[in-house]
C-alpha positions, 0 to 999 in steps of 0.5 A: 661318539658322533652319529650321522642320521639319514632318512632313506625309508625306501632303501631296505639296506640303508639301516645296516650300512648306517650302523657300519658308518656309525662305528667307523666314524666313532673309531676315527674320532677316538684315534684323532682325539687320542693323538691330540691328547698325547701331543699336548701331554695329556692336558685338556684340549678344550679348557680355556684355563691357562696352564701353570706355565702360561700363568707364570710366563708372560707373552713374548715381547714384540720382536722376540723369537721362540727358541727351539728346545736344545737337544745337542750334546754339551761337552763336559768341564774342561780347562777353566775360562775366566769371566769378569764383570764390572760396572764401569760407571758411566763409561761415555766417550766423545761423540757418543749420542745421548739416548735420553733427555739427559746430557752425558759427559765423557768419562775422564781418560784417567778413569778409562785407563784405570778401567782397562788396568783393572780388567787386564789385571785379572786376565779374563777371556770373557767380560760382562760390562754394566754402564758402558755408553754404547758402541763407541765406548766399547771400541774405546775400551777394547783398544785400551785392553788391546794395548795391554795385550788383551784382544776381544774380537767378539762383542755385543752391546745392548742399547735401549732408547731412553737409557744411556747406560748399556750392557755389553759383553766382550769375548775372546771366543765366538758368540754363537747365539744372541737372544738379547732383549732390548725391550722386554716387558716387565712382569705385571706391567706389560706397557713398561719394560726392563730398564736396561733390557736383558743381555743374553749371549752364548759363548763357545770356547775352543774345545766346543764347550758353551756358556750362556751368559745373561746380564742385567742392571736393575733400578738404582737406589738414586731418587726421591722415592726409595720404596718405588725403586725397591718395588721396581727392582722386585718386578725386574728381578721377577721378570728375569726369574721368569726369563731364566726359567724359560732358558733352563727349560729349553736348554736344561744342560747348558751352563748358565751364568747370570751377572749384574749390578742388582742394586740390592744385596744378597739378603734382599728379597729381590734377589731371593727370587733368583736363588730360589727360582720359580721352579727347582730347575731354575734356582741359581747359586750366588758366588761369594768372592772376596778380595785379597784382604777377605772383604766381599763388598763391591761398592761403597754407597756414599749416600748411606755411608755403607759398603754394599755387595751389589755386583754379583754373579749367579750360576745354575746347577750345571755350572755349579757342578762343573765348577766344583771346589777347585774353581776360583773367584775374586774381587779386584782390589788393585790401586787402579780400582779406586779411580776406575769406578765406584764399583769393584770388578768381580771375576770367576772361573767357568768350567 
């Protein structure tokens, strides 16, 4: 209670008046504090200790805007929309400028034609790309796909200075939101960034359904220090998990797909953080596609002489429920896949 004391001994009615002022001010303070506590969900207004969400989530990187929590209705499942992802292995073209200290070499025309053939064979409506060079490479691929009857009028290429390999999305449907982050701070090391950033767009199909699509490309296994590379992938995966937690809390009913070249397999710890999630609502389900022979590998790792499943697609609970048991998925294993990339393309149906 706040009390105001004045000394006015020569005015006989002042004590009674001050008592009324004391009561009025006390009631006003109680009402104001109650309103503030209600607004903050009952959390202490005076404590400097971080809330659980603050301790999990990093500060917004420079240039990122805060999304408003979405309350708009989202249409239920409809006709399937096919999504395909592929690491197109250094898809550089003539005239593309290097963004790093390394010299880039254009991908052969034969390999570029094979990439287009692989993608076209699955007839996707949305394509997620890894290791695309940049805007010129995107244009080159789009033209080759158009020659095969697939036109993608909407696209987003996420480039980051210091990295020649970019992430991209091609879409037959409008991209109605773009929250992509080129310079996203790495968990625990704010001075470092996600190597290829976080691609984050929302696609809207004709019947009004929306799908949020997030793409990532974690640190490769190529290098002299495998332990350091594995540690960096774990940090990147943790960073992405925190980002996903924020996404699902702002759009809890939005169908979410997360694709990427993770450079780790399904049983590796770095991907466990995605499937488990930092909270129950942020847990993801890994799809388990296979090729025409029942094989599930997406990369033949020559250095280790082993078949790996590094290219993987995850979905949130909303999209998992919508897909149900009827939705299909697969790995493209046509002959052109051998000359398109060292990775095989993976596709799935969205509903």
